[in-house]
C-alpha positions in Angstrom: -26.4 -10.8 -5.6 -25.2 -8.3 -8.6 -27.0 -4.9 -7.6 -27.8 -3.0 -10.7 -27.6 1.2 -9.7 -27.8 3.9 -11.8 -24.9 6.9 -11.8 -24.8 10.4 -13.9 -21.6 10.8 -15.8 -20.3 14.0 -16.0 -21.7 14.3 -19.4 -25.6 13.6 -18.1 -25.5 10.4 -19.5 -27.0 7.6 -17.1 -23.8 4.6 -16.0 -25.4 1.2 -15.5 -23.6 -0.3 -13.5 -23.0 -3.9 -11.5 -22.2 -4.3 -7.8 -19.6 -6.9 -7.7 -20.8 -7.6 -3.9 -20.6 -11.6 -5.0 -17.1 -12.3 -5.5 -15.0 -12.8 -2.6 -12.1 -9.7 -2.0 -8.6 -9.5 -1.0 -8.4 -5.6 0.6 -4.7 -4.9 -0.4 -4.5 -1.6 1.4 -6.2 -1.6 5.4 -4.9 1.3 8.2 -4.8 0.0 11.4 -4.1 2.8 13.8 -2.7 4.1 16.8 -5.0 6.0 19.5 -2.1 7.2 21.0 1.9 6.7 19.1 4.4 6.4 22.1 1.8 5.4 24.1 0.9 2.3 23.0 4.3 1.7 22.0 6.2 2.4 25.3 4.9 -1.2 26.5 7.3 -2.1 23.5 10.6 -0.1 23.7 13.1 -1.9 25.2 14.2 -0.7 28.8 17.7 1.4 27.6 15.1 3.7 25.4 12.1 4.3 27.3 13.1 7.7 28.1 12.8 9.2 25.1 9.1 8.7 25.5 9.0 10.0 29.5 11.0 12.1 30.1 12.0 13.5 26.0 8.4 13.8 25.7 9.1 12.0 21.8 5.3 12.6 20.2 6.1 10.9 16.6 7.8 12.6 13.8 5.2 16.0 12.4 2.5 16.1 10.2 2.0 16.9 6.5 2.5 20.8 6.3 -1.1 20.8 4.5 -4.4 21.5 6.1 -6.5 18.4 5.2 -9.5 20.0 5.4 -11.3 16.3 4.5 -10.5 14.9 7.9 -8.5 12.1 7.2 -11.0 10.1 7.8 -14.4 9.2 7.1 -16.9 10.8 8.9 -19.0 7.2 9.6 -16.4 5.7 11.3 -14.7 7.5 13.7 -15.9 6.2 17.6 -18.8 7.5 19.4 -16.1 8.7 21.9 -14.3 10.6 19.1 -11.2 8.6 18.8 -9.8 7.9 15.8 -11.1 4.9 13.6 -9.2 0.9 13.4 -7.8 1.9 16.1 -8.2 -2.1 17.3 -9.2 -4.9 15.6 -13.0 -5.3 16.7 -13.6 -2.3 15.6 -11.9 -2.9 12.3 -14.2 -6.5 11.9 -16.9 -4.8 12.9 -16.9 -1.8 10.1 -14.8 -3.2 7.8 -14.5 -7.0 7.1 -18.0 -8.3 8.9 -19.4 -5.1 6.9 -18.1 -5.8 3.1 -17.3 -9.5 3.9 -13.3 -9.6 3.1 -11.9 -12.4 2.4 -8.4 -11.4 3.2 -7.4 -7.6 4.8 -3.8 -6.8 4.3 -2.9 -3.8 7.3 -0.7 -1.9 6.1 -0.6 0.8 8.9 -0.7 4.3 9.2 0.8 7.6 8.1 3.1 7.4 11.3 5.0 3.6 11.4 5.4 4.4 8.0 7.5 7.6 8.8 10.4 5.8 10.8 12.4 5.7 7.5 13.6 9.7 7.7 14.7 9.3 11.2 17.7 10.2 11.4 18.4 9.0 14.5 18.8 5.4 12.9 18.9 3.5 16.2 15.7 4.9 17.7 14.0 4.6 14.2 15.1 0.3 14.4 13.6 0.3 18.0 10.6 2.2 17.3 10.1 -0.2 14.0 10.5 -3.1 16.3 8.3 -2.2 18.9 5.7 -0.9 16.1 5.8 -4.9 14.6 5.6 -6.2 18.6 2.4 -3.8 19.2 1.3 -5.6 15.3 1.9 -9.1 16.5 -0.1 -9.0 20.2 -3.1 -7.2 18.8 -3.9 -7.2 15.0 -3.6 -10.8 13.9 -6.3 -12.8 16.1 -8.6 -13.1 13.2 -7.7 -15.5 10.2 -9.3 -12.6 8.3 -6.4 -10.9 8.6 -2.5 -10.6 7.1 -0.6 -8.1 8.3 2.5 -6.0 7.1 5.7 -5.1 8.8 8.0 -2.2 9.6 11.5 -1.8 9.1 13.5 1.6 9.6 15.3 1.1 6.0 17.5 4.1 6.8 19.9 1.2 8.7 19.8 -1.6 6.1 21.6 -4.4 7.8 19.3 -3.7 11.1 16.7 -3.6 8.7 16.9 -7.2 7.2 17.5 -8.6 11.0 14.3 -7.4 11.7 13.1 -8.8 8.3 14.4 -12.1 9.7 13.2 -12.0 13.4 9.7 -11.1 12.4 9.0 -12.9 9.3 8.8 -16.6 11.8 4.6 -15.1 12.0 2.5 -16.8 9.0 0.5 -13.7 9.7 3.4 -11.3 8.0 3.1 -11.1 4.2 5.0 -8.2 3.3 7.6 -5.4 3.8 6.0 -1.7 4.1 8.3 1.4 2.8 7.4 4.6 2.0 6.9 5.5 -1.8 9.5 8.1 -1.7 13.3 6.8 0.1 14.4 8.2 2.8 17.7 10.8 2.5 17.0 11.0 -0.6 19.6 7.8 -1.4 17.0 6.1 -4.1 15.6 2.7 -3.2 17.8 1.2 -6.2 20.7 2.1 -4.7 22.7 -1.3 -3.4 22.5 0.3 0.2 18.9 -1.7 0.2 20.2 -5.1 -1.0 20.2 -6.7 3.0 16.4 -5.7 2.5 15.6 -7.0 -0.4 17.4 -10.4 0.1 16.1 -10.4 3.3 12.4 -10.0 1.7 13.1 -12.9 -1.1 15.0 -15.3 1.1 11.4 -15.1 3.6 9.2 -15.4 0.1 7.9 -11.4 1.2 6.2 -8.7 -0.8 7.8 -5.6 -0.3 5.0 -2.9 -0.6 5.6 0.9 -1.1 2.7 3.1 0.3 2.4 6.2 -0.6 3.8 8.5 1.9 2.6 11.9 3.3 4.5 15.1 3.3 5.9 14.0 7.4 9.3 14.4 8.4 12.5 14.6 6.8 10.9 14.3 3.5 11.7 16.5 0.6 9.3 18.2 -1.8 6.7 15.6 -4.3 7.9 17.8 -7.1 11.3 19.1 -8.5 9.6 22.7 -8.7 9.1 22.3 -4.2 6.1 22.1 -2.4 3.0 23.2 -4.0 0.4 25.4 -3.1 -1.7 23.2 -2.1 -2.9 19.6 -0.5 -4.8 18.8 -4.2 -1.5 19.5 -6.2 0.8 17.1 -3.7 -2.0 14.6 -4.0 -1.5 14.4 -8.0 2.2 14.3 -7.6 3.3 12.0 -5.4 2.9 9.7 -8.4 6.0 11.3 -10.1 8.5 9.7 -7.1 6.5 6.5 -7.7 7.7 6.4 -11.2 10.8 8.2 -10.5 11.5 5.3 -7.9 10.4 2.2 -10.4 12.8 3.4 -13.2 15.5 3.2 -10.9 14.4 -0.1 -9.8 14.0 -1.9 -12.7 17.2 -0.3 -14.8 19.4 -1.1 -11.5 18.8 -4.7 -11.7 17.3 -4.8 -8.7 14.7 -7.6 -9.7 18.0 -9.5 -12.2 20.1 -10.0 -8.6 16.9 -10.6 -6.7 14.9 -12.0 -9.1 12.5 -13.9 -6.5 11.3 -10.2 -5.3 7.9 -9.3 -5.3 6.7 -5.3 -5.0 3.6 -4.1 -4.9 3.1 -0.6 -5.6 0.5 0.6 -3.1 -1.9 4.4 -3.5 0.6 4.7 -6.3 -1.9 5.0 -9.0 -1.7 2.9 -12.2 -3.0 5.1 -14.7 0.7 6.4 -15.9 2.2 2.7 -15.9 1.4 1.9 -19.6 3.1 5.7 -21.4 6.1 5.0 -18.7 6.6 1.2 -20.0 6.4 1.9 -23.2 9.2 4.8 -23.5 11.5 3.0 -20.7 11.0 -0.3 -23.7 12.0 2.3 -26.5 15.2 3.7 -24.1 16.1 0.6 -23.8 16.0 -1.3 -27.1 18.4 2.0 -28.1 20.5 2.4 -25.2 20.6 -1.2 -23.8 24.6 -1.5 -24.0 24.6 1.2 -20.9 22.5 -1.5 -19.0 24.6 -4.6 -19.5 22.7 -6.3 -16.4 18.9 -5.3 -17.9 18.8 -8.8 -20.0 15.2 -8.5 -21.0 13.0 -5.6 -21.4 11.5 -3.3 -18.9 8.0 -4.2 -19.4 9.1 -8.1 -18.8 10.5 -7.2 -14.9 7.8 -5.3 -14.4 4.5 -8.1 -15.3 7.0 -10.6 -13.7 7.3 -8.9 -10.0 5.3 -6.1 -9.7 1.8 -5.2 -9.6 -0.6 -2.1 -8.1 -3.5 -1.2 -6.3 -6.5 0.3 -7.8 -6.8 3.0 -4.7 -7.2 6.3 -5.7 -8.4 4.7 -8.9 -7.8 6.9 -12.0 -11.4 7.4 -12.9 -11.9 8.2 -16.7 -15.3 9.3 -17.4 -16.3 6.5 -20.0 -15.6 3.0 -18.3 -14.7 1.7 -21.4 -12.1 3.9 -21.1 -10.9 2.4 -18.4 -10.9 -1.4 -19.7 -8.1 0.5 -22.1 -6.1 1.5 -19.3 -6.1 -1.8 -18.3 -5.8 -3.4 -21.7 -2.6 -0.8 -22.5 -1.1 -2.3 -18.7 -0.4 -5.3 -21.2 -2.1 -7.8 -18.1 -5.2 -8.2 -16.1 -2.3 -9.7 -13.8 -1.3 -6.0 -11.9 -4.5 -4.7 -10.0 -5.4 -5.7 -6.9 -8.2 -4.9 -5.3 -7.8 -1.8 -2.0 -9.7 0.2 0.1 -7.4 2.6 1.7 -10.1 1.8 4.9 -10.0 3.7 7.0 -9.6 7.1 5.0 -12.2 9.8 3.5 -11.1 8.7 0.1 -12.7 5.1 0.4 -13.4 2.8 -2.4 -16.4 0.6 -1.9 -15.8 -3.1 -2.8 -19.5 -3.2 -3.6 -19.7 -0.2 -6.2 -15.9 0.8 -7.2 -15.2 -1.4 -10.5 -17.8 -0.3 -13.3 -20.1 -3.2 -15.0 -17.9 -2.5 -18.4 -15.3 -4.9 -16.6 -16.2 -8.5 -17.3 -17.3 -10.8 -14.6 -13.6 -12.3 -15.0 -11.4 -9.9 -15.3 -13.4 -8.4 -11.8 -12.7 -11.1 -9.7 -9.1 -11.3 -10.7 -8.8 -7.6 -9.6 -11.0 -8.3 -6.4 -9.0 -11.3 -5.1 -7.6 -13.5 -7.8 -4.5 -11.5 -8.4 -3.8 -10.8 -4.9 -4.4 -14.4 -3.9 -2.1 -15.2 -6.3 1.2 -12.8 -5.7 0.7 -12.9 -1.7 0.3 -16.9 -2.0 -2.8 -16.6 -0.2 -4.5 -20.2 0.2 -8.7 -20.0 -0.1 -10.6 -19.1 3.1 -11.8 -21.3 5.0 -13.7 -19.1 7.3 -16.9 -17.3 6.6 -16.5 -14.3 4.8 -19.7 -12.5 4.8 -21.9 -11.7 7.6 -25.9 -12.3 7.2 -27.3 -8.7 6.1 -23.8 -6.7 4.6 -24.1 -3.7 3.9 -23.7 -2.9 -0.2 -23.3 0.7 0.1 -26.6 2.1 -0.3 
């Protein structure tokens, strides 16, 4: 059903908004978490590496240098015993898939899993990536609505490519997940990483770049160093996304790997139109400098790149959001995501304003992701009776 609600904008005006609860939803950013990182992975770590955990007291990467006053997770999804949210499939099914009638959920893991890319000890990082993937295969693919991302230690590209070859055999794996900010200050466009793109293309896997925290061996998110607050750091995360995307397009990654698909996850999208305008302008002026680029940068982007919606840049006027989507140049760029179970979760029923047409809403909520990830039409029951409508 479509339910009309009223929301008051900052200017005091009332806005009628339709809940899209009758439409299929493919959630492109669902975080499956560890109960205890080191202990959860211990059974999957090879014998010769186990002593890193049992005797070396390895506990994982150090967390970000900011206090998360909002707690990181929604209060209503924590376990009754106080343990973290999203630590097992049954919990995610009950709190998210069943509640919202999710057709498919694409698991993207948590901060700790993605941080293997920042370990200087890359052999250990590769072992942890392998253990994480085996843990995920054993514990997270027991429901037809779930698809999963695989983790690799990108600082060791040859080993990463071998891991892609190994794990991609499982039909539930549809994506290689990487942090948006590249490891060690070597940009993702560097030919060093070509083995990863080649392996992903070979197995028809999307490469997802997910915004990453400031944990571990990571450069500051701004050229001015570490911001004073987490608010500033959060706003600055999109700077890395823009820089990496410029490099990937201009260095010819998509010319070398014409079937490669890239999803920008939790990196925003409001900045994208102006960036493409600027790139296209400079390409027309300076194209002799990059003879390998046969087309405008925006044309590569339209064929190869998609964006998830959360966290959505939300202009005060819903019409401005429509204008922003129009300025992107295609209604196929956006794929819906909730960021479950995090505190800034976006409800599938209420995230898209009523000003967005039903056809466009359906593309954003499911159609674009279905086409990009090659997901079949669901044969499972995606909605339980009495599913919640976030009221």
